[in-house]
C-alpha positions in Angstrom: -46.2 9.1 72.6 -44.4 6.0 71.6 -46.0 5.8 68.3 -44.9 9.5 67.6 -41.2 8.6 68.3 -41.3 5.5 66.1 -42.5 7.6 63.3 -39.8 10.3 63.7 -37.0 7.3 63.9 -38.6 6.0 60.5 -38.5 9.2 59.1 -35.0 9.9 60.2 -33.7 6.4 58.7 -35.7 7.2 55.6 -33.7 10.4 55.3 -30.5 9.0 55.9 -31.1 6.4 53.1 -32.0 9.1 50.7 -29.1 11.2 51.4 -26.6 8.1 51.4 -28.1 7.2 47.7 -27.9 10.7 46.4 -24.1 10.9 47.6 -23.2 7.3 46.1 -24.9 8.3 42.7 -23.0 11.7 42.9 -19.4 10.2 43.5 -19.8 6.8 41.6 -17.7 6.9 38.6 -19.2 6.9 35.2 -18.3 3.9 33.1 -18.9 4.8 29.3 -18.6 2.2 26.5 -15.3 2.8 24.6 -15.3 1.8 21.0 -12.1 0.0 20.2 -10.9 1.3 16.6 -10.6 -1.6 14.0 -6.9 -2.0 13.0 -6.0 -0.4 9.7 -4.2 -3.5 8.7 -2.7 -6.7 10.0 1.0 -7.8 9.5 2.5 -11.4 9.1 6.2 -11.5 9.2 7.8 -14.5 7.8 10.2 -16.2 5.2 9.4 -18.1 1.9 12.3 -20.0 0.5 14.9 -17.8 1.7 13.0 -14.5 1.0 12.1 -12.3 4.1 8.6 -10.6 3.8 6.0 -8.8 5.6 2.5 -9.4 4.6 0.0 -6.5 5.3 -3.6 -7.2 4.7 -6.4 -4.6 5.5 -9.3 -5.2 7.8 -11.6 -4.6 4.4 -9.5 -7.0 2.4 -11.4 -8.0 -0.7 -8.6 -10.3 -2.2 -6.4 -7.7 -4.5 -2.8 -8.2 -3.6 0.3 -6.1 -4.6 3.9 -7.5 -4.3 6.1 -4.5 -3.5 9.7 -4.2 -4.8 11.7 -1.5 -2.7 14.8 0.5 -3.8 18.5 -0.4 -3.0 18.3 0.0 0.7 16.5 -3.2 0.5 14.7 -3.8 3.5 11.1 -4.4 3.6 10.7 -2.2 6.6 11.1 0.9 4.1 7.9 -0.2 2.4 5.6 0.1 5.6 4.4 3.4 4.4 3.5 2.4 1.0 1.6 -0.8 2.5 -0.4 1.5 4.9 -1.5 3.8 1.9 -2.4 0.3 -0.2 -4.1 -0.9 2.9 -6.2 2.5 2.8 -7.3 1.6 -0.7 -8.5 -2.1 0.3 -5.2 -4.0 -1.1 -3.0 -6.3 0.7 0.7 -5.9 -0.2 3.6 -8.3 0.1 6.8 -6.5 0.9 10.3 -8.3 0.7 13.8 -7.7 1.4 16.9 -7.9 -1.0 20.4 -7.3 0.0 21.0 -3.6 -0.4 23.4 -2.4 -2.6 25.1 1.1 -3.5 24.3 3.4 -6.6 27.1 1.7 -8.3 25.5 -1.5 -8.1 22.1 -0.7 -9.1 21.8 -3.7 -12.0 22.9 -6.1 -9.6 20.3 -5.0 -7.0 17.3 -5.2 -9.7 18.5 -8.6 -10.9 18.4 -9.9 -7.2 15.2 -8.2 -6.7 13.7 -9.8 -9.9 14.6 -13.2 -8.8 12.9 -12.7 -5.4 9.8 -11.9 -7.3 10.2 -15.0 -9.2 10.6 -16.9 -6.1 7.4 -15.6 -4.2 5.0 -15.8 -7.4 4.5 -19.8 -6.5 4.0 -19.0 -3.0 1.3 -16.1 -3.8 -0.7 -18.2 -6.1 -0.6 -21.4 -3.9 -3.7 -21.3 -2.0 -2.8 -24.1 0.4 0.3 -22.2 1.7 -0.1 -18.6 1.3 -1.5 -17.1 4.4 -4.7 -15.4 3.2 -7.2 -15.8 0.6 -6.6 -13.6 -2.9 -8.2 -13.1 -5.8 -5.8 -14.4 -8.4 -7.3 -12.3 -11.2 -6.2 -9.3 -9.2 -2.3 -9.5 -8.4 -0.2 -6.6 -9.3 3.3 -5.3 -8.9 4.7 -2.0 -7.7 8.5 -0.9 -7.6 10.7 1.9 -6.6 13.9 3.1 -8.0 16.0 -0.2 -8.5 12.8 -2.2 -7.6 11.1 0.0 -10.1 13.6 -1.6 -12.8 13.0 -4.9 -11.6 9.3 -5.0 -12.0 9.6 -3.5 -15.5 11.8 -6.4 -16.5 9.7 -8.9 -14.9 6.8 -10.6 -17.2 4.4 -13.2 -16.2 0.7 -13.5 -17.6 -0.8 -13.9 -14.1 0.4 -10.5 -13.3 -2.4 -7.7 -14.1 -0.7 -4.5 -13.6 2.4 -3.1 -12.8 3.6 0.3 -11.5 7.1 1.6 -11.6 8.1 4.7 -9.8 11.2 6.5 -10.5 13.0 3.6 -12.2 16.6 3.4 -12.5 17.2 2.6 -16.6 19.2 -0.6 -17.1 19.8 -0.9 -20.8 20.4 -4.7 -20.4 17.0 -5.1 -19.0 14.3 -6.3 -21.5 10.9 -4.8 -21.0 8.7 -6.9 -23.1 5.7 -7.0 -20.4 2.3 -8.2 -21.1 0.3 -6.3 -18.6 -0.3 -2.8 -18.5 2.2 -0.4 -17.2 2.2 2.8 -15.5 5.5 4.8 -14.9 5.6 7.6 -12.3 8.5 10.2 -12.3 9.6 13.0 -10.5 10.3 16.4 -12.2 13.3 17.3 -10.1 14.5 13.4 -9.6 18.6 14.0 -9.6 18.9 10.2 -9.2 16.9 9.1 -12.1 16.0 12.3 -14.4 12.7 11.4 -16.3 14.2 11.9 -19.5 17.0 9.5 -19.2 15.2 6.8 -17.1 11.4 6.7 -16.9 10.6 8.1 -20.4 13.0 5.6 -21.9 11.4 2.8 -20.5 8.0 4.3 -21.5 9.3 4.4 -25.1 10.3 0.7 -25.0 7.0 -0.4 -23.8 4.3 -1.6 -26.3 1.2 -2.5 -24.3 -1.2 -0.5 -22.5 0.9 2.3 -20.8 1.2 5.8 -19.1 3.9 7.8 -17.7 3.1 10.9 -15.4 5.9 13.3 -14.2 5.2 14.9 -10.7 5.7 18.6 -10.7 8.3 19.6 -8.0 9.1 16.4 -6.6 12.2 14.5 -6.6 13.2 10.9 -6.2 10.1 10.0 -4.4 6.1 9.4 -4.7 4.0 12.6 -3.5 0.4 12.3 -2.8 -0.6 13.0 -6.5 1.6 10.2 -7.7 -0.5 7.9 -5.0 -3.6 9.0 -6.6 -2.6 7.9 -10.1 -0.9 4.5 -8.6 -4.4 3.4 -6.7 -6.3 4.5 -10.1 -4.3 2.5 -12.3 -4.5 -0.6 -9.7 -8.2 0.1 -9.4 -8.9 0.2 -13.2 -6.5 -2.7 -14.6 -6.4 -5.0 -11.6 -9.8 -4.5 -10.0 -11.5 -3.9 -13.2 -13.1 -0.7 -11.6 -14.4 1.2 -14.5 -14.6 4.5 -12.4 -11.2 4.6 -12.1 -10.6 5.5 -15.8 -11.8 9.3 -15.6 -9.0 10.3 -13.5 -6.4 8.5 -15.5 -7.9 10.2 -18.9 -7.9 13.6 -17.3 -4.3 13.7 -16.3 -3.5 16.8 -18.4 -6.1 19.0 -16.3 -4.1 18.1 -13.3 -1.5 21.3 -12.3 0.4 18.8 -10.2 1.3 16.8 -13.3 4.0 18.5 -15.1 4.2 16.0 -18.0 2.3 13.0 -19.0 2.2 10.4 -22.0 -0.4 7.7 -22.3 -1.5 4.9 -24.8 -4.4 3.0 -23.5 
């Protein structure tokens, strides 16, 4: 009889254990591994020789650097979207600030902007002080509006490619550049109408060059413009021969209303 009681008690204990274990498994929160997304880019903010800058570099950075010159609003923060697009293509970007000016003082702004580029170049090409390691044979200039005029008027043999977006024409600026130049304009640009600004610059250039006019775009850089900007940098700065095809077939693109090329 005592054995039966003991067996019953043992069975009850086992049953309680099983029910308890089942309950714990049922209500225990599931801990799932969460994959932390890799940031698109990192940013270093600092100043060099009085010029305030933001250095954006992507997680997959392979050495190509673009120096970004913005429009007359001047502040480097306005170039964050440009830097993000370049980061997606694997480029690092050095965006810098220039004192802002009004539309009546674009030449002064462009002159100051050009001086800032000149100030930053020794920094960029000094591996002992520049924050990241770059490919010195893959440094380019990209500028917008007043900054577009500045990059067109800046010449240095170490710059491998230049892109000028909706540049403001300044007759006193020389454009005797040594590197290939892409000019991007907007068909509806009321600030810098292409025929009086971008196309005039194009006619003055003698090296490898190209001009594209974005259809239905004003004083801005649309997605189609970005496609050609990246292709130009890929081809002339990175040496990616596959980027030649979209550049050569520009006339087949319905989003481009007008184009000229000589390269």
